Structures are given as structure tokens and as C-alpha cells.
N, C-alpha and C positions, 0 to 999 in steps of 0.2 A: 551230622557225623553219628556213626554207629557208636552207641553207649560202649558196647564191648571193647571198641578201639581207644575210647577217650575215657580214663578213669574219673575225670571231672564230670563226666555225664552219668555215670553209673548212679543209681537211684538207691546206695546202700544205706545202711545205718550210719557207717563212719567213713571218711575218706579213705581212699586206697592210697596211702601217702608213698608206698614203695614203689608205685607205678606211675606216679605224676611226674611228668617231665615238661621243661618249658613250653616244648611245642604243642602240649595240650592246651594251653591256657586260652590263647585267643580264639581258637576254633570252637571250644567249649563255650566261652563267653558269646561268642556271635551267634551260636546255634540256639542258646537261651535266649537271647535279647530279640531274635526273630521270631521265636514262638512267642515271647511276651508282647511284643508289638502286634502280632497277629491276633492274638486273643483279646487285646484291648480294642482293636478294630471291630471285632466281633461284638464285643459287649457295648460298644457306643452305637453299633448299628441296630442293636436289638431293642426296640422301645419297652420290651417286657423286663428288660435286666435293669429294674429300678427298686428292688429290694435288697435287703443285706445278703441273703443266701445267693443270689445270682448275680450281684454286682461285687460287693466288698469282699465277700469270701473268696471268690476266685482270684481277685487282684492280691490278696494276701497269700494265696497259694503260689501265684507267679513270683511274688516278691520273695518267698521263702525259697523258691527254686534258685533263683538269681544267687541268693546270698549263700545256699548250699554248694553253689557251683564256684563261686569266685573266692569264698573263704579260705579253702585250702591253699590257693595260690597266693592270696594276700598274706597268710600267716608264713608260708615258706620264705617270702621276701623280706619277713621280719627275722625269721630264725635261721634260714639256710641261704643266705644270698648268693647270688652268681651273676656274671654279666648277662648271659642267657636269659635268665629268670626275670632280670630288672627289665630287660626289653620287653619280654611277653607281658610282665605286669603292667608296665607303663601304658602299653598299647590297648591292652584289655581295660585298664582303669579308664582310659580317654573314652572308650566306647560305651562303658557304664555310665560315665558323667554325662555323655551327650545323650544317653537314653534317659537318665534321670530328669534332666532339664527338660527335655522335649515332652516327657511324660507330665511333667509339672505344668508345662504350658499347653496341655491338651485341653482346649476349650470344652470339646463334646464330652470328655471325660469328668471335667470339672461340673459341667452342668447337670451330668447323670448323678453326681454324687451330691450336688446341691438340691436336687430334686428329691432325692431320698431324704436328706436333712429337712426338707420343709414338708414332707408328707406326714400325715397323722400318725402313721405306723412307726415313726421315729421314736416316740414317747414310749413305746411299747418294748423297745429294744433294752437289753441289759447295760449296765454302766460302761464295760469295756468296749462295747459295740458302739454307744453313743460317743464315748471318748475318741475312738478310732475314726470316726466319721469327722467328728470336729477337727481333729488333728489333721487328717487328710486334707480339709479345706483350707486350713491355715498353710499347710504345705504348697497347695496350689497358689495361694496369694504371695507366699514367699518365694515361689518359682517364677514369678512375673507372669501368671496366666492372663493378667489384665492389660499388659503391655501391648502397645501397637508396634509395628515397625517404623525406624529401624531399632528402636531399643528392645525390642524382643529378640532380635538376632544378636544384638550386642551383649544382652545379659546371658545368653547360652555361650557365646564365645568367652565371656569372662569366666564362666565356671569350668569349662574346658582346660584354659589357660591356668586358672588357680589350681587345678587337680595336678597339672603337669609340673607347676613350679613347686609345689607342696612336696611331691615326690622328689624332686631334684633336692630340695632342701634337706630332707631326711637321709638321702643317700649321701649327700657330701659330708654331713655329720658322721656317718658310720665310715665311710672311706677315710676321713680324716683321723678318725679314732683308731682305725686299723692300721694306719700308715705310719704312725710314730712308734718308735722304741728307743730305748737307751740303755747300753750296757751298764751294769752296776758292779762295781768292785767289791772284794770281799770287805775292805775296810768301810764301804758305805752302807754294809748291811747292819751297821752297829744301831742297836735300838730297835730293830724290827723283830717280831716274835717269829717263832719257828713256822707258824702257818704262812705268814707273809713270805718269808724267804722260800718256802715250797713254792708259792704261787710264782716267785720271780724265777725260780729254777724250772718250774714247768713251762712258762713263757719262753724261756732260752732253748728248751727241749722242742718245742713246737716250732720254733724258727730255725732249728737245727744248728744252734750256736751253743758255745761251751758257757759255763757260768751262769750269770743271773742277768735277767732283762726287764727293765720297766716298761709297762705297757700304759695304754691310757683306758684300760678297762677298769669299770667302776671298783671292784674290790681291791685292785692294786693301787689305783690312785688314793684310795681312802686309807689303806694300810701306810703308805709311803708318807702322805701327809699328816698322819697321826701318830706314827711312831718312828720314824727314821730320824736319827741324831743328826745326819749330815745335812746341813742347812741348804748347801747348793743343790743336793739331790732333790730335795723338797721344792726349791725354787724352780728347777729344770721342769720337773713334772707338774707342777701348779702352772707355770707358763705354758707348756704345751697344751694342757688340758683346758685352759681358760682361753686360749686363742685358736681352738678347733675350728675348721671351716671358714677361716677369717683372712684378713690382709695383715694379720700381725703374727708374731711368733715364729716358730721353727717349720711350721706345717707348709703343705704345697699350696700355692696361691691358686692353683687350679680348683680347689674345694671351696673357694671363698664364697660365702653366702650373703655378701653386702648386697649385691644387686637383687638377688631374689627377695630379701626383705622388703627393699623398697617396692619391687613389682608386687608382692603379696598385699601389702598395706593399700597400694593405690587402687588395685583390682577390687579389693574387699570394699573399700569406700565407694568406688564407681557403682558396684551392684547395689550396696545399700541405698545410694542416692536415686538410682533408677527405679527402685520399689518406693521411693517417698521418704526414706529415713535419713536423718541429718548425719548420721554415721553408721559405721559398721557395728560399733558398740550399741548403738540403739536398736539396730536390727537384731543382734545377738540376743537381747533382752526380752524380745517377744515370747519366747518359750521358757523363761527362767522365773524363779520365784522372785528375785529382787525386783524386776519389773522396770526400775528406772535407773538411769545413770547416778542421780542424785542418791539415791538411796544406797548403791554399791559405794559410791565415793564417801558418803556419810558412815557407812559401816567401817571402812578401811581407815579413814582418818581418826574416827573415834578410837580404833583398835591401836593405831599408832601412837596417839596420844599417851595411851595407858602402858604400851609397851616400851616406847623408846627410853624413858627415864630409866627402866629397870635395865635395859641394855647398856646403856650408858655407864652406869654403876658396875655392871659386870665386865666391861670392857675395861674400865680404869682399874678395876681389881686384877684383871688378867695382864695388863701392862705392867703394873706394879711386881707382880710374882714374876713375870718373865724377866724383867729386869734384875730383880734381887736374886732369884734362884737359878736361873738359867743363862744369865749373862747375855739376854737378849735385850739391849737397850732401846732399839729401834723396831718394835713388833711389826712384821710384815704380814700380808694376808696368807703367805705360805707358812707362816709360824703359827697362826692361829689354832689350827686343829690340834697342833703338837704341843702347844703351851696350854691348851685347854684340857687335852688328856693328861698332862703333867700335874696341873693345879686339881683336876677332879681325883686323881690318885692321891694327892696330899690331903686334899679336904675331906675326902671320903674313904680313904684307903681302899679304893676300889678302881679297876681298870676294866674295860671290856674283854681284855684278854683273860682276865680272872674268871669270867663267866662262860667263854666259849666252851669248855671242856663239857658243861653241863648242857649243851645244845646241840648234840649230834643231829643232823637232819633227819635221819629215819626215825629216831625217837620224836623229834618235834612234830613231825607229820602224823605218827601214831597218836600222840596227845591232842592235836588239832581235831583228828577225825573222832576221838573219843568225846571231846568236848562237843563236837557238832551234833553226835548222837544223843548225848545227854540232854542238851539244850533244845535242840530243833527236831529231834527225833527221826533222824536218817543216818544210815551207815554208809561207808564209803568202803568198797570192796574191789581190791586190784583185780583186772581181768588181764590176764597175760596173752601174749600172741598176737596184741593188736598192732597193726601196721602204724609205724610213726616215721619221723623225720630224722631221728637220732636214737642211738642205742640206750641213752640215759633216760629217755621219755618213758613214763608210765601213764597207765589208763586206769581210771577207776569208774565202776558203776555207783551210782548213788542209789541205795535200797531204801525205800520207805518203810513205815512202821508194818504195813501189811505184807512185807516181802516182796513187793513188786519193784522192778527197775523204773525209777522215774526219770533219770538223767545219766549223764556221763560227763567225765572231766579229764582232760589231758594234763599233765604236770612236766613242766621242762624247766629244770632248776638252775643249770650251770651256765656260766659265761664261757664263751668260745668264739673263735673267729668267724665273721659272716653273720654272727647275731647282734642286732642293736642292743644297746645297752638299756638299762632300767628294769622296771617289772611292770606287768601289764595282764590283764583280764581281757579276752575277746570271745566272740561268739563263734562256734563252730557250726552249730545247728541251732535254728530257732524253733519254739515249740509251735505246733500247728495241730489243730484239729482234736478229736476225741476218739475213744474206743481203741480198736486194733489197728487202725489206720494211722493213728496219731504219732506224730513226729515229736520225739523227745528232746529237750534241750540238752546240748553239748557245749562245753566251754573249753578254752584254753587259758590255763594259767602259767605265766612265764616269768621267771626271775633270772638273776645273773649272779648267783652265789659262786663261791670258790668251790672247785670240786675237791673232794677227798683225795687220798693217795692210797698206795697198796697196803700200807697197815694203819691208817686212820681214815675215819669217816669224815664227811664234809661237817665242819664245826662252824656253826652260826654264831655272829654277834646277836646281841640281843635287839639291835635295830633291824638286823635281817630276819628275826623271828616276827617283829611287828610288822615289816614288809610282807612276809608270807601271810600273816593273818590278814593283812589289808587286801591283798589281792583275792584271797580265799573269800572274803566278804563280799567282794564284787561277784565271784562266782556263785555264791549261794544265792544272790539277788536273781541270778539268771537261772540256776538250777531248781530252785524251789518255786519258781513262778506257777501260779495256776491259771494264768491267763493264756489261752491257747490261740491268740492272734500275734503273729510276729511283731507287728508295729507297735503294739503297746503291751508286750509280754516281757518280763524280766527287766533287764536294765534299759530297754527300748522304750521310748516316749516319756521317761523320767525326765524332769525338767534338770538340765545340766548343774545347777548349782544345788541340788539335792541328790545327784547321783552317787556321790561320795559318802553319804550316809551309812549305808551298810558297810562298807570297806572300813571307814575310820571308827565305826562302831566296834567292829571285830578286834582292832587294835588294843581296846581295853582289857580283853582277857589276858593279853600278854603280860599285864601286870599283877594279876589276881594270883595270890598264893595258892588258892584252890586249884586255879587252872594249871599254875606252873607244877605243882605236885603230881600232875599227870604225866608230866614229860620232862622237866628239867632234872636230869640224873647224869651223873659224871660217865663220859662213854667209856671208861676203863672199869671204875670201881662200882658203878651202879648206884653210888651215893647220891641221895636227893639233894638238891639245892641247899645249902646249909642255911639256916636262918639268919646268922649273922650277915652272910654275903647278901642274902635277899634285902635285909633292912638297909645295908649299904646301896644297893640297885635302887630301892625306893628313895633313900635320902638324895640320891644323884639323879633322881628322874626329872626334876624341873631345873637342873644345873644348866645355866645358860639358857633358860627359857625365852628371855627378853630377846637375846641375840638371835635365836632361831625365829621368833615372831617377827622381828624387824626384816628379816631375810625374806621371809615369805610375803610380807607387806611390800617389799621392794619389788618382788616378782609380780604381785598382783596390781599394784598400782601402776608399774610400768606397761604391763599388757593392757590394762583397761584404758590409760590414758593414750597410749600408742594408737589405739583405734577410735577412741572417742574424739581426739583433737587433731586427727590427720587432715593436712590441708594440702591439695594438689598443687597450690601455687608454692609451697614450701618444702614439699618433700617430706619424707619419712621423719626427719629429726631423730633418729634413733638414739644416737648417743647423747645428743642435747638432751633429750627429755629424760633419758636414763639418769643423767647427772642432776636434773631437777628433782627426779624423784628420790634419788639418794640424798641429796640436800634436805629433803624433809624427814625422812625416815632412817636411812643408813647411819650406823655409826662406825663401821668399818668401810673405808673408801678404797676400792681397789686401784691399781695403777693405770694410767692412761691407756696403756696398750690392751687391757682386758677387754675381752670381746665375747662377754655372756651372751648376748642376743644371738649370736650367730650359730649357737648349739641349742636355742631354746625351743626344741621340737614340740614341747607342749602347745605353745601358741602358734608356731608357723608350720607345723605338719602334723599335729597330733589331735585337732578338735578343741583345743581350750582357748582359741582366740576370743579376746574380751571375756573370758571366762576362768582365768586362773583364780580369781577371787573365790571360786567356787569351793576350793579346799578348805578355806577359812570358814565361809558361810555354812557349809555342810557340817563343820565341826561344832557348831552351835547345836546342830540337830542331834548329831551322833553323840556328843558328851551328855546330852540331856536324856537322850534315849537310853544311855547305858546306866544313867542314875537310876532308872526303875529297876534293874537287875541288883544294883548295890543295895537298893531298898529292900527288895524282896528276897535276895538270896543270888548269888552269882550263877548257880546252877538251876535256878527256879524254874521247872519245866512249864508251870502255867504262865509264867511271863515270857518265857521263850515261845511257847504256842501262840500267845498273843501277837508278839512280834513277828513271828513267821507269818501269821494270818494277817495282819494289818499292814505290814511293811513290805516283806519279801513276796508274798503270794500274789499281791495285787499288781505289782510291776507298775507300769505307766498308765494304768486304767482310770487312774483318779489323780487329782493334784497332790503333790507330796506333803502339802500342809495338812490336808484332810487325812492323808495316812497317819501323819505324826500324831495329831490330835486322836484319831481313833485308837492309837496305841497308848498314848501318854495321858489322854483325858484332858489335855490343855495344850494351849500353844507353847512353843519352845521359849525358854529363859535365856536371854543374850549372854548372862552372866556364866553360863555353863562353859563357854570356851575359855574364858578367864580362869575358872576353876581348873579345867583340865590342864592347864599351864601353870597352875600354881600361883596365879598372878591376881587372884580376886582379892579385894580390899578386905 
């Protein structure tokens, strides 16, 4: 297809989002895959193509082109979904999955890369190049290159089917989320702050109805469960949200993910066993820091033993407060956030709503950019007139100290229909090559904040601020890479249980007075965040840290055991196993109709299968890494330069532990995680 006719085939610096249509997706992907396969055939047929420049470098260029072509379509599927785009995306993803599996099973290509690995010249390559080759060989093995028929074809079929089901899982959650609404009466607005009432009014206007409308968008659910005095409203929203895409609750059963969960677990297990692994959890750990299931489970159980007693005390105090002060004698899950907020207000004289006026989004972004310049030596400058998928989207060039543009980033902040929930960073353009022909890294940063109104900017909660800093940390990992090979540059090639280090690291700045002074100012008066309010915020920082940790441990243990213990003869045991995990670590037991797994996109469609523990594992690294800034100064440029050089710049070109030791001068201390939650002895 002519690149002038298909914007996805254009070799531009940035995607031409304004011209991309669903009908462009499959033809573009097919064109690139055909070219890719033809190039691989040439490389494997050429006996001279057995060194890095003639074999690996062309393969990296081919991979970069495929990513550059599909990334805009994949991103639109997440932020501007439509039936036509879904169909095109699914068809293209199936082709890409088939290609990836076939490439991984290409023995001629495997033998060519192995020959390069075995050659004396391998020792003379730089670290990134050697890592890229070793990672490639591991990828071949994990793609079933050694399998014989019929296992070889079965492995390919499994991966194609997994791709299709995972996409269906995510789409079912999005559809179930968008489908449910509930009218809210004026009386039911009691307790809701003005910002929440504005969200509900905006939702009603969006659906062309009068009054106020509750939806299952994250900011709306959070506001109602935290502030609504009406217990029935809280229960309705909690029920609808926690039964999304399931066989329970008020939602459409057509979105039920029950069967998909069983299918995904069975297929993942079968694929792992075909490769000789005992389970998909064992397979997952081949490229993670933790290494063995025993180490993961030991880490989680040890943390649970420390966190659960704290959580039990916190819950007991919350129950007593709810009964004596709120008249709630039987505290239910839909009461917990509400009662917690009231207790926090009582104990610390502090509410998230008190602090929101000091966090207008434009000011927070300016402060984040100023911090980035001061600590990491790069400026972000908005470039207007860049084609995007929505008028609210902004684009920024990342300018290095020498004045050169080294990267770019799209920012998409607000929740809207057709956009999946949560917050994430993803790759738009991967880094490739050097000099004038180099391709610069470009990232997407996506959040789901509540938009502003005609007379008020978007005001963030402090948790929103931390979410923004978190995703920006992922972004910096990609944008500041100095590795020019896509497979090991930026976030790529980094062990999955270490990839959250830069993101969680950045959250720590959101608690520092020096950092807050740069942006925490009242949106109307310009007054800096008062010291008294800041001290209350600090005092409340570890409020219910035990309850938070046991919830994370519930997610992590459920995910890991689900993949570790799957038995085809018994089926997925999804709810049964979840009950077992809750019996061990949970202190709040949801109703029997609760269907949390059915919307757990992280593990069923988002890449965290048998890896959700990574958030807690990486927090050991991130908390200990930030301690270096606490020791040397929050804005210490020398520490920032070392962090950029040893963590961000190297990407996946070396093991994460090696990078951490290069930055910190020692291995991480496990106690750092407990300290970060205020639970250290």
C-alpha cells in the first residue's frame, strides 16, 4: 500500500492521528509484516549476515518499524474505542501474534543468532549489544524454537488464541464500565463535594439527561464511595463496580468474563508445559529478578505477616468509630472508604478535599516539569499544532541540556467515554540508531482525571498527583534512555519486577515539601500549601497503610497462586483460590457476589500475569533508591545525574540489580518497603 494513502505507513516523526481510520490498520500491518518476513528470509539465506551490523541491527530496525506502525492503532483502541476500530485492531493483533510466534520458532534465524553468540567477536560487542543477543536467544527458547510437531503448531495456536481472549477480556470490562449508569437525586448528593457533583452533572449532560448521573468511571466511583452520605447510593455503585463483566450484579451478562478467565489460565498453563515448565508462574519468572516461586511466595508471606496485624488493628478502630460516630453498626465494604475518610478527618483534621484546591492540574504539570529539569537536566516544552486523538491532548518536546530535542511525549489526562480506565504509559516511538537518522523515543502518558469546568481548572487529589508522578516516572525511563536498540532501550528488556522502580521512585517527590513548594498553590489565591495543612497531610500519609498493604498482597498472592497452582483436571478455581488467599491475608471480606477477578485487567489482559507482585517487589528498590536523595538533598543534581545515568539511561541493557548497585553502591535493603509505609519496627 502506498504510504501516502495510509497514514500508518508514513515514515513521519509522529503519527498522523487526524488521518488514521480503522480501515488503515490491517492493510498497514500486513504490508509491514510481509516486508519483515521477506527481510528475515534474506538474512537467513545470506551466510555473510552473521555479525551484529548485518544481522541484529536490521532485525531491530524491522521491529521498530512494526512497533511504529501498530502503536497508534493500539493506543487508539485504548483511548478512543469504536466497533470498527475493535474489529481492525483484533484482526491486526492476530496477524502480529502469528508473526511473532513464527519468528520465535524460525530455526534458521535462531541458528544465525546463536552463531553470532558463539563467535569470538561477541566478546567485543558493547553491553547493550551482548544483552540484546542473549535476550533474543532466550526469546527463541520461550517461543518454542526447539519444539517438534505437533507441539510446535499447538504452541502457535495457543498464543494466537491467548491474544484474542485477552483482547476480549479488556473490551468486556470497558463495555461493562461504560454501560452502567444510575440517576442520582438531589437528596442523594448529600456529602459529595462540589467537584464530585460537577462530575455527576457532567455525566448526565454527556448522556443528554437532566440532573446527575453516577457512572463507573474511576473518579466518580472514588468520589461516591468516599463522600456520599447516602448508604444505598454507595452500595449500588460498589455493587455495580465490583461485579463488572461478571455473572453477578446489575450488568449485562453478555460481558461476563468468567469463561475467559478459565480459558486464559488453561492456555497459559498448557503453553508453559509445552516448554517444559511446571506452570505459567515458573515460565513467567525466567526473565524476572525474583527467579523462583519460592522466593516470590516467601517475600509475600513475610510481608503479610508484618502487615496483617497492623491492618487488623486499623480495621478494629474503624469499626468502633463507624459504630459510635457514624451509626454504622455493621460496617460493610461499601462503607469502608466513607468511614475511613471520616476517621481521617477526625484524627488528622484533614480531608483530600481540603488539599484539592492546591493541586490545579496545569500548576502540577508545571511543577513536575520544573522538578524534572532541576533533578534530571531536561526541559519539557509544549509543541502546539501536533495531531492528536482528542483536543485535550498535549504534546511536549524533551529538551536536553545542550538544547537538542531528545524525545517527545503525549499527555492525555481526562476520563471520557470510549477510554479505558486507569493510568498508563506506553511506547509511541522506540529509540533507534545514532546521528541525524536516529529515531527519538516518544511516549504516551494517559490518566483518567476529572476534567475542569468553564470556571474552574481540573483539581487533583493528592493521590491523583502521585498517579501522575508514577506514570511520568515510567515515561522518563523511556524518554531518557541512551540505549539505541528498541528491544533493550527504555522500559524494554527490563525485568518485569523491576520496571516499576522509576515510576514508584517518582511518587516520593510528591511528598517532599521542597517539591510541593514548586506547584502546590491555591488555584484562586496563589497561596502556597500551608505548613499546617502539609503537616496534616504528612501525619495522614501512613493512615491505613496496613489495610492498603494487605489489599495489595491479596492481589499479588491471588495472581501468583492462580498461575502457579493451576491444574487442568480441576479448572481455574478462581473464586475458591481467592477465598483461600483472603483467609490468609485479608481483613475485609467482600460479599459472596463480589467478582473482583472479572475486571482484573492487569493480569488477564495487561501483561502482569504471575507478576502483580512486581509492584511490591519494585517498591523495595524504589524506596531505597529515593533514600539516596533524602540523604544528599531532594534536588541534588549530582545524585539526579547518577540516577539518570545508572538507572534511566541504561534501560534493559543490563540486569536491574546491577543498575541498582551502580547507583546506590550496594544491594537494596528489604526494610525500605516497610519504612516507606511507616511499618518498620
